[in-house]
Biopython code that builds the backbone (N, CA, C, O; Angstrom):
import numpy as np
from Bio.PDB.StructureBuilder import StructureBuilder

atoms = [
    (1, "MET", "N", (91.007, 23.943, 32.961)),
    (1, "MET", "CA", (90.342, 22.949, 32.488)),
    (1, "MET", "C", (90.017, 21.935, 33.573)),
    (1, "MET", "O", (88.953, 21.317, 33.538)),
    (2, "MET", "N", (90.981, 21.739, 34.611)),
    (2, "MET", "CA", (90.773, 20.852, 35.722)),
    (2, "MET", "C", (89.674, 21.238, 36.606)),
    (2, "MET", "O", (88.994, 20.369, 37.152)),
    (3, "ASN", "N", (89.437, 22.604, 36.800)),
    (3, "ASN", "CA", (88.400, 23.202, 37.636)),
    (3, "ASN", "C", (87.148, 22.877, 36.874)),
    (3, "ASN", "O", (86.202, 22.468, 37.548)),
    (4, "THR", "N", (86.997, 22.989, 35.626)),
    (4, "THR", "CA", (85.764, 22.781, 34.988)),
    (4, "THR", "C", (85.378, 21.356, 34.953)),
    (4, "THR", "O", (84.180, 21.090, 34.857)),
    (5, "LYS", "N", (86.238, 20.423, 35.018)),
    (5, "LYS", "CA", (85.940, 18.991, 35.014)),
    (5, "LYS", "C", (85.371, 18.696, 36.492)),
    (5, "LYS", "O", (84.353, 18.025, 36.667)),
    (6, "LEU", "N", (86.105, 19.246, 37.509)),
    (6, "LEU", "CA", (85.696, 19.041, 38.895)),
    (6, "LEU", "C", (84.277, 19.683, 39.074)),
    (6, "LEU", "O", (83.376, 19.045, 39.619)),
    (7, "ALA", "N", (84.106, 20.889, 38.632)),
    (7, "ALA", "CA", (82.789, 21.575, 38.798)),
    (7, "ALA", "C", (81.647, 20.639, 37.939)),
    (7, "ALA", "O", (80.541, 20.413, 38.430)),
    (8, "ALA", "N", (81.970, 20.222, 36.861)),
    (8, "ALA", "CA", (80.986, 19.380, 36.131)),
    (8, "ALA", "C", (80.690, 18.089, 36.836)),
    (8, "ALA", "O", (79.541, 17.652, 36.908)),
    (9, "SER", "N", (81.794, 17.440, 37.390)),
    (9, "SER", "CA", (81.572, 16.127, 38.087)),
    (9, "SER", "C", (80.606, 16.424, 39.444)),
    (9, "SER", "O", (79.665, 15.700, 39.769)),
    (10, "CYS", "N", (80.987, 17.506, 40.089)),
    (10, "CYS", "CA", (80.193, 17.811, 41.263)),
    (10, "CYS", "C", (78.699, 18.081, 40.934)),
    (10, "CYS", "O", (77.797, 17.653, 41.653)),
    (11, "PHE", "N", (78.484, 18.807, 39.818)),
    (11, "PHE", "CA", (77.147, 19.153, 39.310)),
    (11, "PHE", "C", (76.401, 17.805, 39.021)),
    (11, "PHE", "O", (75.287, 17.618, 39.511)),
    (12, "VAL", "N", (77.007, 16.861, 38.227)),
    (12, "VAL", "CA", (76.326, 15.616, 37.984)),
    (12, "VAL", "C", (76.097, 14.807, 39.214)),
    (12, "VAL", "O", (75.040, 14.204, 39.397)),
    (13, "ALA", "N", (77.038, 14.796, 40.013)),
    (13, "ALA", "CA", (76.802, 13.930, 41.434)),
    (13, "ALA", "C", (75.612, 14.556, 42.156)),
    (13, "ALA", "O", (74.747, 13.835, 42.655)),
    (14, "ALA", "N", (75.559, 15.838, 42.217)),
    (14, "ALA", "CA", (74.417, 16.614, 42.877)),
    (14, "ALA", "C", (73.132, 16.330, 42.285)),
    (14, "ALA", "O", (72.162, 16.094, 43.006)),
    (15, "ALA", "N", (73.047, 16.335, 40.938)),
    (15, "ALA", "CA", (71.881, 16.053, 40.141)),
    (15, "ALA", "C", (71.415, 14.626, 40.352)),
    (15, "ALA", "O", (70.215, 14.349, 40.356)),
    (16, "LEU", "N", (72.320, 13.764, 40.518)),
    (16, "LEU", "CA", (71.980, 12.357, 40.715)),
    (16, "LEU", "C", (71.381, 12.008, 42.119)),
    (16, "LEU", "O", (70.541, 11.122, 42.283)),
    (17, "LEU", "N", (71.896, 12.792, 43.112)),
    (17, "LEU", "CA", (71.464, 12.704, 44.481)),
    (17, "LEU", "C", (70.239, 13.430, 44.864)),
    (17, "LEU", "O", (69.634, 13.173, 45.905)),
    (18, "LEU", "N", (69.871, 14.342, 44.019)),
    (18, "LEU", "CA", (68.600, 15.186, 44.375)),
    (18, "LEU", "C", (67.343, 14.297, 44.533)),
    (18, "LEU", "O", (66.639, 14.421, 45.536)),
    (19, "PRO", "N", (67.044, 13.386, 43.542)),
    (19, "PRO", "CA", (65.821, 12.584, 43.760)),
    (19, "PRO", "C", (65.806, 11.836, 45.104)),
    (19, "PRO", "O", (64.756, 11.714, 45.735)),
    (20, "ILE", "N", (66.990, 11.328, 45.545)),
    (20, "ILE", "CA", (67.090, 10.657, 46.775)),
    (20, "ILE", "C", (66.737, 11.615, 47.867)),
    (20, "ILE", "O", (65.872, 11.301, 48.686)),
    (21, "ALA", "N", (67.360, 12.774, 47.929)),
    (21, "ALA", "CA", (67.133, 13.650, 48.982)),
    (21, "ALA", "C", (65.611, 14.174, 48.946)),
    (21, "ALA", "O", (65.077, 14.418, 50.027)),
    (22, "GLY", "N", (64.979, 14.334, 47.904)),
    (22, "GLY", "CA", (63.626, 14.586, 47.737)),
    (22, "GLY", "C", (62.681, 13.536, 48.353)),
    (22, "GLY", "O", (61.736, 13.831, 49.085)),
    (23, "TYR", "N", (63.006, 12.342, 48.006)),
    (23, "TYR", "CA", (62.320, 11.090, 48.501)),
    (23, "TYR", "C", (62.257, 10.985, 50.011)),
    (23, "TYR", "O", (61.208, 10.796, 50.627)),
    (24, "SER", "N", (63.533, 11.131, 50.600)),
    (24, "SER", "CA", (63.654, 11.033, 51.939)),
    (24, "SER", "C", (62.946, 12.151, 52.715)),
    (24, "SER", "O", (62.467, 11.907, 53.823)),
    (25, "ALA", "N", (62.869, 13.311, 52.191)),
    (25, "ALA", "CA", (62.131, 14.509, 52.880)),
    (25, "ALA", "C", (60.637, 14.217, 52.815)),
    (25, "ALA", "O", (59.906, 14.657, 53.702)),
    (26, "ASP", "N", (60.132, 13.470, 51.773)),
    (26, "ASP", "CA", (58.655, 13.210, 51.731)),
    (26, "ASP", "C", (58.250, 11.905, 52.462)),
    (26, "ASP", "O", (57.067, 11.679, 52.715)),
    (27, "SER", "N", (59.159, 11.123, 52.771)),
    (27, "SER", "CA", (58.877, 9.817, 53.346)),
    (27, "SER", "C", (58.494, 10.076, 54.868)),
    (27, "SER", "O", (58.956, 11.037, 55.483)),
    (28, "VAL", "N", (57.660, 9.200, 55.409)),
    (28, "VAL", "CA", (57.190, 9.307, 56.822)),
    (28, "VAL", "C", (58.339, 8.816, 57.629)),
    (28, "VAL", "O", (58.908, 7.750, 57.397)),
    (29, "VAL", "N", (58.658, 9.638, 58.589)),
    (29, "VAL", "CA", (59.777, 9.393, 59.605)),
    (29, "VAL", "C", (59.243, 8.783, 60.874)),
    (29, "VAL", "O", (58.399, 9.356, 61.562)),
    (30, "GLN", "N", (59.731, 7.666, 61.151)),
    (30, "GLN", "CA", (59.203, 7.066, 62.435)),
    (30, "GLN", "C", (60.466, 7.052, 63.422)),
    (30, "GLN", "O", (61.577, 6.610, 63.132)),
    (31, "THR", "N", (60.107, 7.585, 64.565)),
    (31, "THR", "CA", (61.268, 7.625, 65.499)),
    (31, "THR", "C", (61.550, 6.237, 66.143)),
    (31, "THR", "O", (60.670, 5.382, 66.235)),
    (32, "PRO", "N", (62.732, 6.072, 66.553)),
    (32, "PRO", "CA", (63.052, 4.766, 67.216)),
    (32, "PRO", "C", (62.155, 4.552, 68.432)),
    (32, "PRO", "O", (61.780, 3.423, 68.749)),
    (33, "LYS", "N", (61.821, 5.637, 69.099)),
    (33, "LYS", "CA", (60.899, 5.388, 70.275)),
    (33, "LYS", "C", (59.527, 4.851, 69.870)),
    (33, "LYS", "O", (58.990, 3.934, 70.491)),
    (34, "ALA", "N", (58.967, 5.460, 68.791)),
    (34, "ALA", "CA", (57.700, 4.936, 68.339)),
    (34, "ALA", "C", (57.742, 3.596, 67.792)),
    (34, "ALA", "O", (56.809, 2.813, 67.976)),
    (35, "PHE", "N", (58.879, 3.260, 67.065)),
    (35, "PHE", "CA", (59.037, 1.874, 66.491)),
    (35, "PHE", "C", (59.093, 0.867, 67.710)),
    (35, "PHE", "O", (58.418, -0.162, 67.686)),
    (36, "VAL", "N", (59.865, 1.167, 68.713)),
    (36, "VAL", "CA", (59.885, 0.279, 69.873)),
    (36, "VAL", "C", (58.623, 0.078, 70.559)),
    (36, "VAL", "O", (58.305, -1.047, 70.942)),
    (37, "LYS", "N", (57.818, 1.177, 70.756)),
    (37, "LYS", "CA", (56.493, 1.149, 71.276)),
    (37, "LYS", "C", (55.529, 0.237, 70.569)),
    (37, "LYS", "O", (54.790, -0.562, 71.145)),
    (38, "ASP", "N", (55.608, 0.445, 69.150)),
    (38, "ASP", "CA", (54.772, -0.347, 68.342)),
    (38, "ASP", "C", (55.104, -1.761, 68.378)),
    (38, "ASP", "O", (54.181, -2.576, 68.362)),
    (39, "SER", "N", (56.435, -2.187, 68.430)),
    (39, "SER", "CA", (56.925, -3.576, 68.584)),
    (39, "SER", "C", (56.506, -4.108, 69.871)),
    (39, "SER", "O", (56.142, -5.284, 69.892)),
    (40, "VAL", "N", (56.498, -3.452, 70.916)),
    (40, "VAL", "CA", (56.166, -3.943, 72.200)),
    (40, "VAL", "C", (54.646, -4.234, 72.168)),
    (40, "VAL", "O", (54.246, -5.284, 72.672)),
    (41, "ILE", "N", (53.834, -3.425, 71.642)),
    (41, "ILE", "CA", (52.419, -3.668, 71.634)),
    (41, "ILE", "C", (52.200, -4.967, 70.756)),
    (41, "ILE", "O", (51.470, -5.872, 71.161)),
    (42, "THR", "N", (52.802, -5.024, 69.640)),
    (42, "THR", "CA", (52.585, -6.181, 68.752)),
    (42, "THR", "C", (53.004, -7.353, 69.410)),
    (42, "THR", "O", (52.313, -8.367, 69.317)),
    (43, "THR", "N", (54.145, -7.345, 70.125)),
    (43, "THR", "CA", (54.751, -8.619, 70.767)),
    (43, "THR", "C", (53.828, -8.959, 71.954)),
    (43, "THR", "O", (53.693, -10.150, 72.237)),
    (44, "LYS", "N", (53.212, -8.066, 72.639)),
    (44, "LYS", "CA", (52.268, -8.387, 73.784)),
    (44, "LYS", "C", (50.912, -9.083, 73.216)),
    (44, "LYS", "O", (50.312, -9.984, 73.803)),
    (45, "ILE", "N", (50.574, -8.570, 72.109)),
    (45, "ILE", "CA", (49.250, -9.122, 71.463)),
    (45, "ILE", "C", (49.631, -10.532, 70.981)),
    (45, "ILE", "O", (48.868, -11.479, 71.172)),
    (46, "LYS", "N", (50.741, -10.660, 70.394)),
    (46, "LYS", "CA", (51.061, -12.083, 69.837)),
    (46, "LYS", "C", (51.204, -13.126, 71.114)),
    (46, "LYS", "O", (50.757, -14.273, 71.077)),
    (47, "ALA", "N", (51.838, -12.601, 72.158)),
    (47, "ALA", "CA", (52.005, -13.478, 73.279)),
    (47, "ALA", "C", (50.690, -13.831, 73.901)),
    (47, "ALA", "O", (50.478, -14.969, 74.320)),
    (48, "LYS", "N", (49.781, -12.845, 73.969)),
    (48, "LYS", "CA", (48.479, -13.163, 74.610)),
    (48, "LYS", "C", (47.615, -14.100, 73.688)),
    (48, "LYS", "O", (46.854, -14.930, 74.184)),
    (49, "LEU", "N", (47.754, -13.946, 72.368)),
    (49, "LEU", "CA", (47.079, -14.880, 71.479)),
    (49, "LEU", "C", (47.691, -16.206, 71.603)),
    (49, "LEU", "O", (46.951, -17.188, 71.667)),
    (50, "ALA", "N", (48.949, -16.337, 71.644)),
    (50, "ALA", "CA", (49.638, -17.699, 71.813)),
    (50, "ALA", "C", (49.277, -18.352, 73.240)),
    (50, "ALA", "O", (49.180, -19.568, 73.401)),
    (51, "GLY", "N", (49.107, -17.476, 74.170)),
    (51, "GLY", "CA", (48.760, -17.990, 75.487)),
    (51, "GLY", "C", (47.360, -18.540, 75.651)),
    (51, "GLY", "O", (47.030, -19.223, 76.620)),
    (52, "GLU", "N", (46.527, -18.200, 74.627)),
    (52, "GLU", "CA", (45.077, -18.792, 74.638)),
    (52, "GLU", "C", (45.105, -20.321, 74.247)),
    (52, "GLU", "O", (44.113, -21.032, 74.409)),
    (53, "LYS", "N", (46.197, -20.752, 73.766)),
    (53, "LYS", "CA", (46.336, -22.198, 73.395)),
    (53, "LYS", "C", (45.263, -22.653, 72.443)),
    (53, "LYS", "O", (44.827, -23.802, 72.519)),
    (54, "LEU", "N", (44.812, -21.776, 71.531)),
    (54, "LEU", "CA", (43.929, -22.036, 70.551)),
    (54, "LEU", "C", (44.767, -22.019, 69.193)),
    (54, "LEU", "O", (45.206, -20.946, 68.779)),
    (55, "SER", "N", (44.971, -23.111, 68.557)),
    (55, "SER", "CA", (45.610, -23.292, 67.278)),
    (55, "SER", "C", (45.159, -22.280, 66.256)),
    (55, "SER", "O", (45.954, -21.761, 65.472)),
    (56, "SER", "N", (43.841, -22.002, 66.277)),
    (56, "SER", "CA", (43.338, -21.145, 65.374)),
    (56, "SER", "C", (43.879, -19.697, 65.389)),
    (56, "SER", "O", (43.954, -19.009, 64.372)),
    (57, "LEU", "N", (44.263, -19.274, 66.665)),
    (57, "LEU", "CA", (44.741, -17.926, 66.782)),
    (57, "LEU", "C", (46.222, -17.733, 66.309)),
    (57, "LEU", "O", (46.760, -16.628, 66.236)),
    (58, "VAL", "N", (46.823, -18.917, 65.995)),
    (58, "VAL", "CA", (48.256, -18.861, 65.530)),
    (58, "VAL", "C", (48.251, -18.242, 64.075)),
    (58, "VAL", "O", (49.203, -17.555, 63.705)),
    (59, "LYS", "N", (47.263, -18.471, 63.325)),
    (59, "LYS", "CA", (47.262, -18.013, 61.986)),
    (59, "LYS", "C", (46.825, -16.552, 61.867)),
    (59, "LYS", "O", (46.424, -16.147, 60.776)),
    (60, "ILE", "N", (46.878, -15.750, 62.907)),
    (60, "ILE", "CA", (46.510, -14.362, 62.879)),
    (60, "ILE", "C", (47.810, -13.490, 62.918)),
    (60, "ILE", "O", (48.732, -13.689, 63.709)),
    (61, "SER", "N", (47.777, -12.522, 61.996)),
    (61, "SER", "CA", (48.941, -11.584, 61.841)),
    (61, "SER", "C", (48.529, -10.260, 62.728)),
    (61, "SER", "O", (47.357, -9.907, 62.859)),
    (62, "VAL", "N", (49.569, -9.624, 63.279)),
    (62, "VAL", "CA", (49.367, -8.451, 63.997)),
    (62, "VAL", "C", (50.274, -7.361, 63.563)),
    (62, "VAL", "O", (51.475, -7.571, 63.390)),
    (63, "ASP", "N", (49.726, -6.205, 63.386)),
    (63, "ASP", "CA", (50.551, -5.104, 62.866)),
    (63, "ASP", "C", (50.076, -3.885, 63.644)),
    (63, "ASP", "O", (48.870, -3.652, 63.734)),
    (64, "THR", "N", (50.965, -3.121, 64.193)),
    (64, "THR", "CA", (50.626, -1.929, 65.020)),
    (64, "THR", "C", (51.359, -0.743, 64.465)),
    (64, "THR", "O", (52.566, -0.813, 64.232)),
    (65, "ASP", "N", (50.558, 0.497, 64.217)),
    (65, "ASP", "CA", (51.172, 1.604, 63.743)),
    (65, "ASP", "C", (51.656, 2.526, 64.858)),
    (65, "ASP", "O", (51.571, 2.155, 66.029)),
    (66, "ASP", "N", (52.126, 3.632, 64.555)),
    (66, "ASP", "CA", (52.721, 4.532, 65.618)),
    (66, "ASP", "C", (51.669, 5.299, 66.427)),
    (66, "ASP", "O", (52.030, 6.078, 67.309)),
    (67, "LYS", "N", (50.391, 5.097, 66.150)),
    (67, "LYS", "CA", (49.404, 5.833, 66.944)),
    (67, "LYS", "C", (48.560, 4.785, 67.780)),
    (67, "LYS", "O", (47.497, 5.146, 68.285)),
    (68, "GLY", "N", (49.012, 3.531, 67.925)),
    (68, "GLY", "CA", (48.367, 2.520, 68.636)),
    (68, "GLY", "C", (47.242, 1.855, 67.924)),
    (68, "GLY", "O", (46.419, 1.205, 68.568)),
    (69, "MET", "N", (47.162, 1.979, 66.656)),
    (69, "MET", "CA", (46.107, 1.282, 65.744)),
    (69, "MET", "C", (46.686, -0.112, 65.429)),
    (69, "MET", "O", (47.751, -0.270, 64.831)),
    (70, "VAL", "N", (45.916, -1.089, 65.869)),
    (70, "VAL", "CA", (46.306, -2.525, 65.543)),
    (70, "VAL", "C", (45.501, -3.003, 64.322)),
    (70, "VAL", "O", (44.295, -2.776, 64.222)),
    (71, "ASN", "N", (46.178, -3.643, 63.440)),
    (71, "ASN", "CA", (45.553, -4.253, 62.266)),
    (71, "ASN", "C", (45.690, -5.785, 62.421)),
    (71, "ASN", "O", (46.801, -6.313, 62.374)),
    (72, "LEU", "N", (44.564, -6.493, 62.606)),
    (72, "LEU", "CA", (44.605, -7.945, 62.677)),
    (72, "LEU", "C", (44.293, -8.605, 61.326)),
    (72, "LEU", "O", (43.307, -8.238, 60.686)),
    (73, "GLY", "N", (45.123, -9.585, 60.872)),
    (73, "GLY", "CA", (44.879, -10.167, 59.532)),
    (73, "GLY", "C", (44.991, -11.680, 59.689)),
    (73, "GLY", "O", (45.041, -12.201, 60.804)),
    (74, "GLY", "N", (45.028, -12.340, 58.614)),
    (74, "GLY", "CA", (45.072, -13.795, 58.705)),
    (74, "GLY", "C", (43.717, -14.494, 58.576)),
    (74, "GLY", "O", (42.725, -13.991, 58.049)),
    (75, "THR", "N", (43.795, -15.763, 59.141)),
    (75, "THR", "CA", (42.510, -16.455, 58.962)),
    (75, "THR", "C", (42.051, -17.178, 60.364)),
    (75, "THR", "O", (42.854, -17.556, 61.217)),
    (76, "ALA", "N", (40.769, -17.295, 60.449)),
    (76, "ALA", "CA", (40.261, -17.989, 61.768)),
    (76, "ALA", "C", (39.238, -18.969, 61.293)),
    (76, "ALA", "O", (38.676, -18.801, 60.211)),
    (77, "PRO", "N", (38.982, -19.979, 62.061)),
    (77, "PRO", "CA", (37.973, -21.019, 61.659)),
    (77, "PRO", "C", (36.502, -20.505, 61.713)),
    (77, "PRO", "O", (35.629, -20.988, 60.991)),
    (78, "ASN", "N", (36.276, -19.522, 62.588)),
    (78, "ASN", "CA", (34.901, -19.068, 62.837)),
    (78, "ASN", "C", (35.016, -17.586, 63.356)),
    (78, "ASN", "O", (36.063, -17.031, 63.691)),
    (79, "GLN", "N", (33.774, -17.055, 63.363)),
    (79, "GLN", "CA", (33.719, -15.596, 63.846)),
    (79, "GLN", "C", (34.032, -15.476, 65.331)),
    (79, "GLN", "O", (34.602, -14.475, 65.765)),
    (80, "ALA", "N", (33.688, -16.428, 66.070)),
    (80, "ALA", "CA", (34.027, -16.278, 67.592)),
    (80, "ALA", "C", (35.535, -16.274, 67.748)),
    (80, "ALA", "O", (36.006, -15.475, 68.557)),
    (81, "ALA", "N", (36.348, -17.070, 67.073)),
    (81, "ALA", "CA", (37.790, -16.965, 67.187)),
    (81, "ALA", "C", (38.278, -15.575, 66.788)),
    (81, "ALA", "O", (39.114, -14.993, 67.479)),
    (82, "ALA", "N", (37.739, -15.011, 65.624)),
    (82, "ALA", "CA", (38.186, -13.715, 65.208)),
    (82, "ALA", "C", (37.806, -12.679, 66.189)),
    (82, "ALA", "O", (38.592, -11.770, 66.458)),
    (83, "ASP", "N", (36.634, -12.769, 66.740)),
    (83, "ASP", "CA", (36.196, -11.810, 67.782)),
    (83, "ASP", "C", (37.085, -11.908, 69.029)),
    (83, "ASP", "O", (37.447, -10.882, 69.605)),
    (84, "LYS", "N", (37.428, -13.091, 69.438)),
    (84, "LYS", "CA", (38.236, -13.311, 70.535)),
    (84, "LYS", "C", (39.682, -12.692, 70.420)),
    (84, "LYS", "O", (40.253, -12.146, 71.364)),
    (85, "ALA", "N", (40.193, -12.833, 69.190)),
    (85, "ALA", "CA", (41.438, -12.118, 68.893)),
    (85, "ALA", "C", (41.406, -10.610, 68.888)),
    (85, "ALA", "O", (42.331, -9.921, 69.318)),
    (86, "ALA", "N", (40.279, -10.135, 68.374)),
    (86, "ALA", "CA", (40.129, -8.626, 68.487)),
    (86, "ALA", "C", (39.919, -8.188, 69.952)),
    (86, "ALA", "O", (40.370, -7.105, 70.327)),
    (87, "SER", "N", (39.278, -8.962, 70.745)),
    (87, "SER", "CA", (39.057, -8.566, 72.115)),
    (87, "SER", "C", (40.457, -8.635, 72.870)),
    (87, "SER", "O", (40.801, -7.749, 73.652)),
    (88, "ILE", "N", (41.192, -9.681, 72.602)),
    (88, "ILE", "CA", (42.528, -9.804, 73.249)),
    (88, "ILE", "C", (43.325, -8.575, 72.860)),
    (88, "ILE", "O", (43.868, -7.918, 73.749)),
    (89, "ALA", "N", (43.423, -8.242, 71.658)),
    (89, "ALA", "CA", (44.194, -7.129, 71.156)),
    (89, "ALA", "C", (43.759, -5.763, 71.716)),
    (89, "ALA", "O", (44.582, -4.911, 72.052)),
    (90, "GLY", "N", (42.482, -5.602, 71.798)),
    (90, "GLY", "CA", (41.901, -4.348, 72.333)),
    (90, "GLY", "C", (42.197, -4.256, 73.836)),
    (90, "GLY", "O", (42.170, -3.139, 74.352)),
    (91, "ALA", "N", (42.450, -5.230, 74.510)),
    (91, "ALA", "CA", (42.704, -5.200, 75.977)),
    (91, "ALA", "C", (44.098, -4.869, 76.322)),
    (91, "ALA", "O", (44.391, -4.594, 77.486)),
    (92, "VAL", "N", (45.047, -4.882, 75.301)),
    (92, "VAL", "CA", (46.387, -4.605, 75.586)),
    (92, "VAL", "C", (46.764, -3.110, 75.780)),
    (92, "VAL", "O", (46.299, -2.228, 75.057)),
    (93, "GLU", "N", (47.567, -2.892, 76.720)),
    (93, "GLU", "CA", (47.777, -1.465, 77.100)),
    (93, "GLU", "C", (48.553, -0.705, 75.929)),
    (93, "GLU", "O", (49.537, -1.240, 75.417)),
    (94, "GLY", "N", (48.114, 0.509, 75.525)),
    (94, "GLY", "CA", (48.664, 1.246, 74.528)),
    (94, "GLY", "C", (47.838, 1.043, 73.310)),
    (94, "GLY", "O", (48.051, 1.852, 72.407)),
    (95, "VAL", "N", (46.896, 0.088, 73.087)),
    (95, "VAL", "CA", (46.095, -0.041, 71.931)),
    (95, "VAL", "C", (45.032, 0.974, 71.917)),
    (95, "VAL", "O", (44.262, 1.060, 72.873)),
    (96, "LYS", "N", (44.934, 1.784, 70.847)),
    (96, "LYS", "CA", (43.764, 2.848, 70.728)),
    (96, "LYS", "C", (42.611, 2.243, 69.940)),
    (96, "LYS", "O", (41.460, 2.539, 70.261)),
    (97, "SER", "N", (42.851, 1.411, 68.922)),
    (97, "SER", "CA", (41.783, 0.906, 68.233)),
    (97, "SER", "C", (42.244, -0.430, 67.521)),
    (97, "SER", "O", (43.442, -0.676, 67.385)),
    (98, "VAL", "N", (41.270, -1.270, 67.077)),
    (98, "VAL", "CA", (41.657, -2.576, 66.413)),
    (98, "VAL", "C", (40.898, -2.547, 65.164)),
    (98, "VAL", "O", (39.709, -2.226, 65.160)),
    (99, "ALA", "N", (41.576, -2.889, 64.037)),
    (99, "ALA", "CA", (40.831, -3.197, 62.822)),
    (99, "ALA", "C", (40.982, -4.754, 62.638)),
    (99, "ALA", "O", (42.038, -5.354, 62.439)),
    (100, "ASN", "N", (39.698, -5.299, 62.747)),
    (100, "ASN", "CA", (39.709, -6.774, 62.567)),
    (100, "ASN", "C", (39.461, -7.140, 61.123)),
    (100, "ASN", "O", (38.322, -7.095, 60.659)),
    (101, "ASN", "N", (40.526, -7.507, 60.395)),
    (101, "ASN", "CA", (40.523, -7.920, 59.049)),
    (101, "ASN", "C", (40.725, -9.422, 58.911)),
    (101, "ASN", "O", (41.158, -9.860, 57.845)),
    (102, "ILE", "N", (40.451, -10.208, 59.882)),
    (102, "ILE", "CA", (40.628, -11.577, 59.835)),
    (102, "ILE", "C", (39.558, -12.219, 59.056)),
    (102, "ILE", "O", (38.383, -11.930, 59.283)),
    (103, "LYS", "N", (39.906, -13.119, 58.101)),
    (103, "LYS", "CA", (39.030, -13.757, 57.254)),
    (103, "LYS", "C", (38.626, -15.133, 57.871)),
    (103, "LYS", "O", (39.472, -15.845, 58.411)),
    (104, "ILE", "N", (37.392, -15.468, 57.785)),
    (104, "ILE", "CA", (36.880, -16.726, 58.243)),
    (104, "ILE", "C", (36.953, -17.834, 57.222)),
    (104, "ILE", "O", (36.275, -17.778, 56.197)),
    (105, "VAL", "N", (37.781, -18.862, 57.489)),
    (105, "VAL", "CA", (38.042, -19.866, 56.690)),
    (105, "VAL", "C", (37.852, -21.210, 57.378)),
    (105, "VAL", "O", (38.685, -21.488, 58.240)),
    (106, "ALA", "N", (36.946, -22.029, 57.145)),
    (106, "ALA", "CA", (36.652, -23.273, 57.835)),
    (106, "ALA", "C", (37.783, -24.274, 57.589)),
    (106, "ALA", "O", (38.162, -24.432, 56.429)),
    (107, "ASP", "N", (38.376, -24.988, 58.620)),
    (107, "ASP", "CA", (39.390, -25.931, 58.341)),
    (107, "ASP", "C", (38.726, -27.114, 57.600)),
    (107, "ASP", "O", (37.571, -27.469, 57.836)),
    (108, "LYS", "N", (39.506, -27.682, 56.716)),
    (108, "LYS", "CA", (38.996, -28.817, 55.903)),
    (108, "LYS", "C", (39.419, -30.123, 56.353)),
    (108, "LYS", "O", (39.054, -31.132, 55.751)),
]
sb = StructureBuilder()
sb.init_structure("model")
sb.init_model(0)
sb.init_chain("A")
sb.init_seg("    ")
for serial, (resi, resn, name, xyz) in enumerate(atoms, 1):
    if name == "N":
        sb.init_residue(resn, " ", resi, " ")
    sb.init_atom(name, np.array(xyz, "f"), 0.0, 1.0, " ", f" {name:<3s}", serial, name[0])
structure = sb.get_structure()
């Protein structure tokens, strides 16, 4: 009787953990090395944008994936500021491409 309860408990526990194991196997695994590299690229871009001393470039978000693809978001007051941000991002070492998704919003 005791072995049956133990076996049933183990079976239930395994059945409950199965979806978690399946999910983790399907999820994208990012190595610590890739994460650090992406963070370094993002930090370099943010530092260069801040170094431009243009308050409009502060409203720009930067996201870098593990392949060196940079996604710029946020807002800029004009196309020239958005283009400048993309140019700065593209010049950073390790950047393979830049997606400029910055929205132009005139300050009121």
